[in-house]
C-alpha positions in Angstrom: 44.9 38.1 -61.1 43.6 34.6 -61.7 41.2 33.0 -59.3 42.3 29.8 -57.8 39.6 27.2 -57.2 39.9 25.1 -54.1 39.6 21.4 -55.0 38.2 18.8 -52.6 40.3 15.7 -52.2 38.5 12.5 -51.1 40.7 9.4 -50.9 43.3 11.0 -53.2 40.7 11.9 -55.9 40.4 15.5 -56.7 36.9 16.8 -57.2 36.0 20.0 -58.9 34.6 22.8 -56.8 31.3 22.4 -58.6 30.8 19.1 -56.9 31.2 20.7 -53.5 28.7 23.4 -54.5 26.2 20.8 -55.6 26.5 19.1 -52.2 26.2 22.3 -50.2 23.1 23.4 -52.2 21.5 20.0 -51.7 22.1 20.3 -47.9 20.6 23.8 -47.9 17.5 22.5 -49.8 17.1 19.6 -47.4 17.2 22.0 -44.4 14.7 24.5 -46.1 12.1 21.9 -47.2 10.4 21.6 -43.8 10.3 25.4 -43.5 8.9 25.8 -47.0 6.3 23.1 -46.1 5.3 25.0 -43.0 5.0 28.2 -45.0 2.6 26.6 -47.5 5.1 26.6 -50.4 3.3 23.7 -52.2 0.1 25.7 -52.3 1.7 28.6 -54.1 2.7 26.7 -57.2 0.9 24.2 -59.4 4.1 22.1 -59.8 5.9 22.0 -56.5 8.8 19.8 -57.8 9.6 22.3 -60.6 9.5 25.2 -58.1 11.8 23.3 -55.7 14.2 22.6 -58.6 14.2 26.2 -59.5 15.0 27.1 -55.9 17.9 24.6 -55.9 19.3 26.0 -59.1 19.0 29.5 -57.6 20.9 28.5 -54.5 23.5 26.7 -56.5 24.1 29.7 -58.7 24.3 32.0 -55.6 26.9 29.7 -54.1 29.0 29.8 -57.3 28.8 33.6 -57.5 29.7 34.1 -53.9 32.6 31.7 -53.6 
């Protein structure tokens, strides 16, 4: 059976589900950043921005796999 992808309609423009996943992953990262800062996340890695990008990609891929 084929999987149907729910499309997001904004002002009559249909957006691919991937755009929705990008936005949700960004919101999750924005919520997690203060928690990561409190846990000392930037001290664990030499390049914090690359580590945060990797975390964003991981969250994005989990969203795609789960939904």
